[in-house]
C-alpha positions in Angstrom: -13.8 1.8 24.7 -10.8 2.1 22.4 -7.2 1.2 23.2 -5.0 4.2 23.6 -3.0 3.3 20.5 -4.1 6.1 18.2 -4.1 9.8 17.7 -6.7 11.8 15.8 -5.3 13.6 12.8 -6.6 15.1 9.5 -6.6 12.8 6.5 -6.0 13.8 2.9 -9.5 13.2 1.8 -11.8 12.0 4.6 -11.7 14.6 7.4 -10.3 13.3 10.7 -9.0 9.8 11.2 -7.2 7.6 13.7 -3.5 7.0 13.2 -1.4 4.5 15.0 1.0 6.0 17.6 3.2 2.8 17.3 3.2 -0.5 15.6 0.0 -2.5 16.3 0.2 -6.3 15.6 -2.5 -8.3 13.9 -4.6 -9.9 16.7 -4.7 -6.8 18.9 -8.2 -6.1 20.3 -8.8 -2.5 19.4 -12.1 -1.6 21.0 -15.5 -2.7 22.4 -18.8 -1.1 23.3 -18.6 -0.1 27.0 -21.1 1.3 29.5 -19.9 4.9 28.6 -21.0 4.5 25.0 -24.5 6.0 24.5 -27.2 3.8 23.1 -29.7 5.8 21.1 -33.1 4.2 20.6 -36.4 5.4 19.1 -34.7 7.0 16.1 -36.7 6.4 12.9 -34.4 6.9 9.9 -37.4 6.9 7.6 -38.4 10.3 9.1 -35.0 11.8 8.6 -33.6 13.7 5.7 -30.4 12.5 4.1 -28.5 15.4 5.7 -29.9 14.4 9.1 -28.8 10.8 8.6 -25.3 11.9 7.5 -25.0 14.1 10.6 -26.1 11.2 12.9 -23.7 8.8 11.2 -20.8 11.3 11.9 -21.2 10.3 15.5 -23.0 7.0 15.7 -23.6 3.7 13.9 -26.7 1.6 13.6 -26.8 -2.0 14.9 -28.8 -5.0 13.8 -31.4 -4.3 16.5 -32.1 -0.8 15.1 -30.4 1.0 18.0 -27.5 3.5 17.4 -24.3 3.5 19.3 -22.6 6.8 19.9 -19.0 5.8 20.9 -17.6 7.5 24.1 -14.2 8.0 22.6 -12.2 8.4 19.3 -13.7 5.3 17.8 -16.0 7.6 15.8 -12.9 8.7 13.8 -12.4 5.2 12.2 -12.9 5.9 8.5 -14.2 3.3 6.1 -12.0 1.2 3.9 -12.9 -1.8 1.7 -9.6 -3.3 2.8 -10.0 -2.4 6.5 -7.3 -3.2 9.0 -9.8 -3.5 11.8 -13.0 -5.6 11.7 -15.7 -6.5 14.2 -16.2 -10.0 15.7 -19.2 -11.8 17.1 -17.3 -11.9 20.4 -18.1 -8.3 21.3 -14.9 -6.5 20.2 -13.1 -5.2 17.1 -9.7 -6.6 16.2 -6.7 -5.6 14.1 -6.9 -8.1 11.1 -3.6 -7.0 9.8 -0.5 -5.3 11.2 -0.9 -1.5 11.5 2.3 0.4 11.0 3.2 3.4 13.1 1.6 6.5 11.5 -0.8 4.3 9.4 -4.5 5.2 9.4 -6.8 2.7 11.2 -9.8 1.8 9.2 -13.1 -0.2 9.5 -15.4 -1.7 6.9 -18.7 0.3 7.3 -20.6 -2.3 5.3 -20.9 -4.1 8.7 -23.4 -1.5 9.9 -27.2 -1.4 9.3 -27.6 2.1 7.9 -29.9 2.9 5.0 -27.7 5.3 3.3 -25.4 5.1 0.3 -22.0 6.8 0.7 -19.3 7.4 -1.8 -16.2 5.3 -1.0 -13.0 7.3 -0.7 -10.7 4.4 0.2 -9.0 4.0 -3.2 -8.2 0.4 -2.4 -7.8 -2.1 -5.3 -11.0 -3.8 -4.1 -12.9 -0.5 -3.7 -16.7 -0.9 -3.8 -17.0 2.8 -5.1 -20.3 3.1 -3.1 -20.7 1.9 0.4 -24.1 0.2 0.7 -25.4 -1.5 3.8 -26.9 -4.8 2.5 -28.1 -7.3 5.0 -27.6 -10.1 5.1 -24.1 -9.3 4.0 -23.3 -10.8 0.6 -21.7 -14.3 1.1 -18.5 -13.4 -0.7 -17.9 -10.3 1.5 -18.8 -12.2 4.6 -16.3 -15.0 3.7 -13.6 -12.3 3.1 -14.3 -10.8 6.6 -14.4 -14.2 8.3 -11.1 -15.3 6.8 -9.4 -12.1 8.1 -11.0 -12.2 11.6 -10.4 -15.9 12.0 -6.7 -15.5 11.2 -6.5 -12.5 13.7 -8.4 -14.3 16.4 -5.8 -17.1 16.4 -3.3 -14.5 17.5 -5.3 -12.9 20.4 -3.4 -14.8 23.1 -0.1 -14.3 21.4 0.1 -10.5 21.3 0.0 -7.9 24.0 -3.5 -6.8 24.7 -3.8 -3.2 25.9 -7.5 -3.7 26.8 -7.0 -7.0 28.5 -8.0 -5.9 32.0 -11.1 -4.0 30.8 -12.2 -7.0 28.7 -11.8 -9.3 31.7 -14.0 -7.0 33.7 -16.7 -7.2 31.0 -16.3 -11.0 30.7 -15.4 -10.4 27.0 -11.8 -11.7 27.0 -12.5 -15.4 26.6 -10.0 -18.2 25.8 -10.3 -18.6 22.1 -10.5 -22.0 20.6 -11.3 -23.3 17.1 -15.0 -23.6 18.0 -15.2 -19.8 18.7 -13.0 -18.9 15.8 -15.0 -21.0 13.3 -18.4 -19.5 14.5 -17.7 -16.0 13.3 -20.2 -16.3 10.4 -23.5 -14.8 11.2 
């Protein structure tokens, strides 16, 4: 489930993307997997062509356990960036790790997924990887970079308005964050 903070629009070079309707502060919980998201199991990527894998990844992403999640909402329009403004947490939600300005595209770092495909990177960021590969375990330097960003954002969770707060409480995801939780992001 994604917070109703975005609109789907065409990007200049990546198809459709999500763009902020208003300013979104760092520390805002953006989305989480909910009961409406489809869990796809029994898919064997080794038996798929590259074209079939790319088609699947237009609508779903692969998790560590090998299952695929097909989001029930616009989450699928989050494009990759090597300097993503949204990252996943071990707490079951994705969080804004930097302020997102009104009209700015929301992005996620796809290298967090478990796909066995190499994609050309179109982010044009200073730290662009040029090719998105899905190496696990994630290289230590990249994991450190992600953890620094998520830890700083997690410290703000209870200080910014949370549009998904009630849904997260129902799912028992919205927990009081303390230094122990924040410092255990590394997986």
